[in-house]
C-alpha positions in Angstrom: 125.6 85.6 319.5 125.6 88.9 317.9 122.1 89.8 316.7 124.2 91.7 313.4 125.1 88.3 312.2 122.4 86.5 313.4 120.6 84.5 310.3 117.2 84.6 311.9 117.0 88.3 311.9 118.6 88.3 308.6 116.0 86.3 307.3 113.3 88.5 308.4 115.0 91.5 307.1 115.6 90.0 303.9 111.9 89.4 303.5 111.1 93.0 304.6 113.1 94.3 302.3 111.7 92.4 299.5 108.3 93.5 300.2 109.3 96.9 300.5 110.7 96.7 297.0 114.0 97.2 298.0 115.6 94.2 296.9 115.2 92.1 293.9 115.1 88.6 293.5 116.8 86.6 290.8 113.2 85.5 289.2 110.6 85.7 292.0 111.4 87.5 295.8 112.2 84.1 297.3 114.1 83.8 300.5 115.4 80.9 302.0 117.6 80.0 305.4 118.5 76.9 306.5 117.9 75.9 310.3 119.8 73.0 312.4 116.9 70.1 312.2 116.6 69.4 315.7 115.5 73.3 316.4 112.9 73.8 313.3 109.9 73.4 315.5 111.6 76.2 317.8 112.4 78.5 314.9 108.4 77.8 313.9 107.2 79.0 317.2 109.3 82.5 316.9 108.5 83.0 313.4 104.7 82.5 314.1 105.0 84.9 316.8 106.5 87.4 314.3 104.0 87.0 311.5 101.2 88.0 313.9 103.2 91.1 315.0 104.2 90.3 318.1 106.2 92.7 319.7 109.2 92.3 322.1 111.6 90.9 319.7 114.7 91.8 317.5 113.3 90.4 314.3 112.4 93.3 311.6 109.4 95.5 312.3 107.0 95.2 309.3 103.5 96.7 311.2 102.5 100.0 309.3 105.4 99.6 307.0 104.5 99.9 303.2 106.3 99.4 299.8 107.5 102.2 297.5 104.1 102.2 295.9 102.3 102.7 299.0 100.9 99.4 299.3 101.1 98.0 303.1 103.2 95.1 304.0 101.5 92.0 305.3 103.1 88.8 306.5 101.3 85.7 306.8 102.9 82.3 308.4 101.6 78.9 306.6 102.2 75.3 308.4 102.9 72.9 305.6 101.9 70.4 308.4 98.8 71.4 308.6 98.2 71.8 305.1 99.3 68.3 304.3 96.6 66.3 305.7 94.3 68.3 303.5 96.0 67.3 299.9 94.3 64.5 298.2 97.6 62.9 298.1 97.6 62.4 301.9 94.1 61.0 302.2 94.7 58.5 299.0 97.4 57.4 301.2 95.2 57.0 304.0 92.6 54.8 301.8 94.8 52.3 300.5 93.8 49.8 303.0 95.2 47.8 306.0 98.9 48.7 306.8 99.9 44.8 305.9 98.1 45.2 302.2 99.8 48.4 301.6 103.4 48.3 300.2 105.7 51.4 301.3 106.8 52.1 297.7 103.2 53.1 296.7 102.6 55.4 299.6 106.3 57.1 298.5 105.2 57.1 294.8 102.1 58.7 295.5 103.2 61.5 297.9 106.4 62.1 295.8 104.3 62.6 292.4 101.6 64.6 293.6 102.3 66.5 297.1 104.0 69.5 295.7 101.7 70.7 293.2 98.6 69.6 295.8 100.1 71.6 298.5 100.5 74.9 296.6 97.0 74.5 294.8 96.0 74.7 298.7 98.3 77.3 299.5 97.0 79.6 296.2 93.2 78.8 297.0 93.5 79.1 300.8 95.3 82.0 301.3 95.6 83.9 298.2 92.3 83.7 296.1 90.0 83.3 299.3 92.2 84.3 302.0 92.2 88.1 300.7 96.2 87.8 300.1 97.5 90.0 297.3 99.5 88.4 294.9 102.2 91.0 295.1 105.7 91.3 296.2 104.3 93.4 299.4 102.7 90.2 300.8 104.9 88.0 302.7 104.2 84.4 302.9 106.7 82.1 305.3 106.2 78.6 304.8 107.0 76.8 308.2 107.9 73.1 309.1 109.1 71.9 305.9 110.6 69.2 307.5 107.3 67.8 308.0 107.0 66.8 304.5 110.4 64.7 304.5 111.5 62.9 302.5 108.4 63.3 300.0 108.9 67.1 298.8 111.3 69.5 298.9 111.9 73.4 298.9 113.0 73.3 295.6 109.9 71.8 294.5 107.4 74.1 296.2 109.2 76.9 295.0 109.4 75.4 291.3 105.7 75.1 291.5 105.0 78.5 293.0 107.1 80.0 290.4 105.2 77.7 287.7 101.7 79.2 289.0 103.2 82.7 288.6 103.2 83.3 292.5 104.4 86.9 293.1 104.3 87.3 296.8 107.3 87.4 298.8 107.9 83.6 300.0 110.3 82.8 303.0 111.2 79.3 303.8 113.5 78.2 306.7 114.5 74.7 305.6 116.1 71.8 307.7 119.6 71.2 306.6 122.3 73.5 304.8 123.5 75.1 301.9 126.4 73.5 300.3 127.9 75.3 297.2 125.1 77.0 296.5 122.7 74.2 296.9 120.0 72.9 299.2 121.3 70.4 301.5 117.9 69.1 303.1 118.7 67.3 306.0 122.0 67.4 305.4 122.0 65.1 302.7 123.9 65.3 299.3 123.1 68.7 297.9 121.1 67.8 294.7 119.3 71.1 293.7 120.3 74.6 292.7 117.2 77.0 292.9 117.7 80.8 291.8 116.5 82.3 295.0 118.0 84.6 297.7 119.7 82.1 300.3 121.3 83.0 303.6 123.9 80.4 303.9 124.6 80.9 307.5 122.4 78.2 309.3 120.3 78.9 312.2 121.5 77.1 315.4 120.3 77.1 319.0 122.6 80.0 320.2 120.8 82.2 318.0 117.3 81.8 319.2 118.4 83.6 322.4 119.4 86.8 320.6 116.0 87.5 318.6 
């Protein structure tokens, strides 16, 4: 498939353009791209190599690039499935007791009510406060393996929380699903939420992974 129309290349290009200050978001510099759910982990592997600056691919080059104000662009990948076990909500669910005595609904309510907030708290404390990443548009954070949080939190909830916490880094999220009428369809369910972020509407499918 042509690289010009490859949504994965478009995704990384948009992130670098935002980090350079060449694009402006509706509110914050957030970019999302839909991924065919069965290939999410493969997309994660490709983007992890990109975030560490591995050469030999066609994704947007960011090494040595600076923003309009002269700040060096940095790119960091964050595996949401690795942050998940560190949340209090996850640990609380583990401490509820023997499985026969735990209702499914109690676990769902614990995770649905707290997970997004706690994940963003961990993200900010680990990567921005203590990790040395500047809370600035020239810093790119790519949130990976969103599907590991299904069905307890969604991309829109994470972005709402980032917005509430005044995170101004450039944030990219590949999400398993599609964009329908400008709304995010997580795992191709009913599209329930519109978020004012830049979206690449074309879904990353398996054929595009051979062209990066």
